[in-house]
Structure formats: C-alpha cells, structure tokens
C-alpha angles and dihedrals in degrees: 000000000000102000102107118192100219118191099177141355136180135150093288110035143020123204119202142165114248113216119227117271093022119119120242089219135001121283137173092290091070088218120150115284136190096242092056093043094052093045089054091049092050093046092052097040096050097030091235117182118219125359123353119221116230124162122213105220101173139355141229121206112256096254092046122089130197149092122335136173125215127192120237094195133041090238091055091046092052094049095046092046088053089054090052090050092049094045092247092120107083126204129184127193141188117218136175110220135185106259127170090186096279098099111106115247089241135356147153114245117208124182144144112240137189140166118280105228091198099064107010090250134109131263137183111255121170093194103046106017135102119244115269127185137173137158127215144175131200111248097182136357125208105202094185094054095034090232135128132197108223131193109218132196114195118215094176127026107219121165110276088352100150093043095049098042094054095039092051088058093051093257103104121179116265109259095016100144095185104045102018139032116334096227099134091242124140112266111254101225123117132175101222101169142029127181128188144144113268107250095233110016092042089220116148106244125195125184121190129182127189126256110274116262099222142074115011092339090081090068090062104051109172 
C-alpha cells in the first residue's frame, strides 16, 4: 500500500489519513505501517539520501482509521508531544456502540485505567489506574439494531480508552473483538478530527475528514 491520503504537508509536519487495519508504527508482525510508508514517500519525493526523520506524535489502534499528524523535524515532534502531554492536542472520534436505549444522550465518562497483565488488555482500576476522561453525545440511534452513533471528544488519550470506557458501561463498540462481541466484524471507531497548535507558526490547525462510506457507517449518514 503506497497510496497515501495526504491532507497537509509543510517543512515541519505532515497530516494523513490512516486506513483501517494498518499499523501506526512497525511491530513484530512486519506488516505495513504508516511510519514506514510516510518515510518512503518523503525519501522519494525529496530525493533524500540515507535515513529520513519522522516523529510519531500519537497513535491509532491498528483496526482504527482516521486522521493523524507526524512530525518532520525533532523540534516539531517535541512540541507536538508536549501538547499531547498537556491535553492541548484534541482528537474527536465517531463510534458505533451497542445501545438498547439506555445510553444517555450525552455524558462525560471518567475512570482510572491500567493494563491487565492477564490478557494484555486494559481494565478500569480505581486504585492503580491512570485518570481517563472523555465526553460524548449521541448523533443518531437505531432502535431496531440497538446501535447508536456517538461523537466523542477525548480529554485524555489512554490506551484503548474509548473501547474500555464504553464496554465497562455495557455499551461496547460494534466490532470490538477484545472488549465487545466476538463477531469478526470491523471495529466501528474512526478518528475524524484532530486539532493542535502548529509547532512553529503557532497557528491553530484543525483537520476534519468525513465519516467513512462503508460497513456499518453507511447506516448512519450524517
């Protein structure tokens, strides 16, 4: 896969759309990953000899698609990472969750989360976990299918946070094989917007992409 969907690029950053089931960075599987793909693109476009620098500022889980920003310089990487740390880097997601009509129309979810050493997942743990917070609102509800499309704003960015916070309240994401129903469906979670301060110009930059037009997303056209 070499067809990158590039939303923006300058000397400091590059903003792209990560397809579903593509890694953010390489792992033991040796499967294709965004970091490697973008490095290859930069090397070829600018005829760079040797290694190309590219900083990974944030991640999306492998099955999750959506908008991401990568840093083209170490200074940009440092400044963007600091924004993530200080909750100045904003991410919004769409998700389809199981909902029998009991999910509140909007709410703020607050938990403490930590890794589950038994299964390599994440659990809520008030004693040992790190603080996790998000807010959401229901965009559309499908009473026949017992599903809702929710618009989510992350305040913190814990590993598997969205998936665990909804699943722990009996509203797991559709297609979440780890925390929901093991039905072999694609997880319905998509990062549709990121907003941050440009690392050098200090301009507030927001990038938004439309809801995917495939799988279960098509039932919730907005």
